[in-house]
LUMNU-398756 format. One record per residue (C-alpha): residue in three letters; chain; x, z, y. Coordinates in steps of 0.02 Angstrom, whole numbers, plus 50000, padded with zeros to 5 digits. Layout:
<nodes>
<node type="ALA" mol="A" X="X" Z="Z" Y="Y"/>
...
</nodes>
This chain:
<nodes>
<node type="MET" mol="A" X="49998" Z="50018" Y="49998"/>
<node type="ILE" mol="A" X="50167" Z="50048" Y="50102"/>
<node type="ASN" mol="A" X="50207" Z="49856" Y="50103"/>
<node type="ILE" mol="A" X="50054" Z="49779" Y="50117"/>
<node type="ASN" mol="A" X="50041" Z="49881" Y="50308"/>
<node type="ARG" mol="A" X="50205" Z="49823" Y="50334"/>
<node type="ARG" mol="A" X="50160" Z="49643" Y="50321"/>
<node type="LEU" mol="A" X="50022" Z="49652" Y="50404"/>
<node type="ASN" mol="A" X="50115" Z="49729" Y="50555"/>
<node type="ARG" mol="A" X="50254" Z="49612" Y="50550"/>
<node type="LEU" mol="A" X="50119" Z="49471" Y="50545"/>
<node type="PHE" mol="A" X="50023" Z="49543" Y="50710"/>
<node type="LEU" mol="A" X="50192" Z="49567" Y="50792"/>
<node type="VAL" mol="A" X="50241" Z="49380" Y="50786"/>
<node type="LEU" mol="A" X="50051" Z="49323" Y="50800"/>
<node type="ALA" mol="A" X="49998" Z="49417" Y="50961"/>
<node type="PRO" mol="A" X="50122" Z="49359" Y="51075"/>
<node type="LEU" mol="A" X="50085" Z="49187" Y="51016"/>
<node type="VAL" mol="A" X="49885" Z="49231" Y="51063"/>
<node type="LEU" mol="A" X="49909" Z="49301" Y="51224"/>
<node type="THR" mol="A" X="50042" Z="49161" Y="51274"/>
<node type="ALA" mol="A" X="49916" Z="49043" Y="51235"/>
<node type="CYS" mol="A" X="49758" Z="49160" Y="51321"/>
<node type="ALA" mol="A" X="49874" Z="49158" Y="51467"/>
<node type="SER" mol="A" X="49932" Z="48982" Y="51483"/>
<node type="GLN" mol="A" X="49865" Z="48875" Y="51621"/>
<node type="SER" mol="A" X="49863" Z="48685" Y="51618"/>
<node type="GLY" mol="A" X="49947" Z="48591" Y="51768"/>
<node type="ILE" mol="A" X="50086" Z="48529" Y="51837"/>
<node type="TRP" mol="A" X="50226" Z="48566" Y="51962"/>
<node type="VAL" mol="A" X="50235" Z="48454" Y="52118"/>
<node type="LYS" mol="A" X="50355" Z="48419" Y="52246"/>
<node type="SER" mol="A" X="50357" Z="48298" Y="52373"/>
<node type="GLY" mol="A" X="50495" Z="48171" Y="52381"/>
<node type="THR" mol="A" X="50565" Z="48204" Y="52225"/>
<node type="THR" mol="A" X="50605" Z="48074" Y="52069"/>
<node type="PRO" mol="A" X="50569" Z="48092" Y="51907"/>
<node type="LEU" mol="A" X="50768" Z="48127" Y="51841"/>
<node type="GLN" mol="A" X="50766" Z="48278" Y="51987"/>
<node type="PHE" mol="A" X="50619" Z="48339" Y="51926"/>
<node type="ASN" mol="A" X="50702" Z="48351" Y="51732"/>
<node type="GLN" mol="A" X="50838" Z="48425" Y="51823"/>
<node type="ASP" mol="A" X="50758" Z="48560" Y="51898"/>
<node type="ASN" mol="A" X="50648" Z="48615" Y="51751"/>
<node type="TYR" mol="A" X="50798" Z="48599" Y="51634"/>
<node type="ALA" mol="A" X="50896" Z="48693" Y="51746"/>
<node type="CYS" mol="A" X="50759" Z="48845" Y="51791"/>
<node type="LEU" mol="A" X="50723" Z="48840" Y="51579"/>
<node type="GLN" mol="A" X="50881" Z="48886" Y="51570"/>
<node type="GLU" mol="A" X="50889" Z="49005" Y="51682"/>
<node type="SER" mol="A" X="50706" Z="49083" Y="51620"/>
<node type="GLN" mol="A" X="50777" Z="49103" Y="51443"/>
<node type="GLN" mol="A" X="50777" Z="49308" Y="51395"/>
<node type="PRO" mol="A" X="50848" Z="49350" Y="51202"/>
<node type="PHE" mol="A" X="50713" Z="49431" Y="51097"/>
<node type="GLY" mol="A" X="50687" Z="49520" Y="50938"/>
<node type="TYR" mol="A" X="50638" Z="49657" Y="50814"/>
<node type="GLY" mol="A" X="50735" Z="49750" Y="50672"/>
<node type="GLN" mol="A" X="50707" Z="49852" Y="50567"/>
<node type="GLY" mol="A" X="50856" Z="49973" Y="50455"/>
<node type="GLY" mol="A" X="50787" Z="50027" Y="50271"/>
<node type="TYR" mol="A" X="50763" Z="49972" Y="50116"/>
<node type="GLY" mol="A" X="50849" Z="49820" Y="50087"/>
<node type="TRP" mol="A" X="51021" Z="49709" Y="50045"/>
<node type="GLY" mol="A" X="51177" Z="49763" Y="50084"/>
<node type="GLY" mol="A" X="51209" Z="49926" Y="50098"/>
<node type="GLY" mol="A" X="51315" Z="50015" Y="50237"/>
<node type="ILE" mol="A" X="51529" Z="50065" Y="50242"/>
<node type="GLY" mol="A" X="51590" Z="50067" Y="50097"/>
<node type="ALA" mol="A" X="51428" Z="50010" Y="50018"/>
<node type="GLY" mol="A" X="51450" Z="49855" Y="49897"/>
<node type="TRP" mol="A" X="51303" Z="49713" Y="49929"/>
<node type="GLY" mol="A" X="51167" Z="49739" Y="49836"/>
<node type="PRO" mol="A" X="50953" Z="49811" Y="49847"/>
<node type="GLY" mol="A" X="50995" Z="49988" Y="49910"/>
<node type="TRP" mol="A" X="50978" Z="50082" Y="50071"/>
<node type="GLY" mol="A" X="51032" Z="50026" Y="50248"/>
<node type="GLY" mol="A" X="51001" Z="49857" Y="50233"/>
<node type="PHE" mol="A" X="50908" Z="49755" Y="50400"/>
<node type="ASN" mol="A" X="50764" Z="49649" Y="50388"/>
<node type="GLY" mol="A" X="50716" Z="49569" Y="50556"/>
<node type="TYR" mol="A" X="50725" Z="49419" Y="50676"/>
<node type="SER" mol="A" X="50769" Z="49364" Y="50841"/>
<node type="GLY" mol="A" X="50785" Z="49219" Y="50961"/>
<node type="VAL" mol="A" X="50758" Z="49177" Y="51154"/>
<node type="GLN" mol="A" X="50584" Z="49150" Y="51232"/>
<node type="THR" mol="A" X="50559" Z="49088" Y="51381"/>
<node type="ASN" mol="A" X="50502" Z="49228" Y="51533"/>
<node type="GLN" mol="A" X="50383" Z="49130" Y="51633"/>
<node type="GLU" mol="A" X="50371" Z="49233" Y="51786"/>
<node type="LEU" mol="A" X="50571" Z="49203" Y="51800"/>
<node type="TYR" mol="A" X="50558" Z="49034" Y="51753"/>
<node type="SER" mol="A" X="50415" Z="49022" Y="51907"/>
<node type="ALA" mol="A" X="50516" Z="49092" Y="52023"/>
<node type="CYS" mol="A" X="50652" Z="48957" Y="52003"/>
<node type="MET" mol="A" X="50506" Z="48826" Y="52016"/>
<node type="ARG" mol="A" X="50467" Z="48907" Y="52170"/>
<node type="ALA" mol="A" X="50638" Z="48925" Y="52230"/>
<node type="ARG" mol="A" X="50670" Z="48725" Y="52224"/>
<node type="ASP" mol="A" X="50513" Z="48701" Y="52321"/>
<node type="TYR" mol="A" X="50384" Z="48677" Y="52195"/>
<node type="SER" mol="A" X="50228" Z="48708" Y="52198"/>
<node type="TRP" mol="A" X="50083" Z="48740" Y="52051"/>
<node type="GLN" mol="A" X="49948" Z="48645" Y="52049"/>
<node type="PRO" mol="A" X="49807" Z="48672" Y="51885"/>
<node type="ASP" mol="A" X="49733" Z="48568" Y="51784"/>
<node type="THR" mol="A" X="49556" Z="48575" Y="51858"/>
<node type="ALA" mol="A" X="49487" Z="48427" Y="51739"/>
<node type="SER" mol="A" X="49519" Z="48583" Y="51566"/>
<node type="LYS" mol="A" X="49405" Z="48681" Y="51647"/>
</nodes>
């Protein structure tokens, strides 16, 4: 039963941010008068790079690999988790606004 609860908790931790992001996302475009597609792509790429933040979680406990001096195999001291990077939308928006872009919501999708 504990194993099932852990799996459900992990599933929730993975799915909850995705659902919240999908619900909070607005469709639209960033616009700036006089900019070329090349300039927009360069600015967009730079802002995406600047707004990336690492994330992850780890759970020590029963798993593969032991501590110092322990052989590899099942036992306490293993590491189960994941990590990666995600875009911080507030930082991305601030970066685009700092480059004189403005957000135009897509009113046709509502």
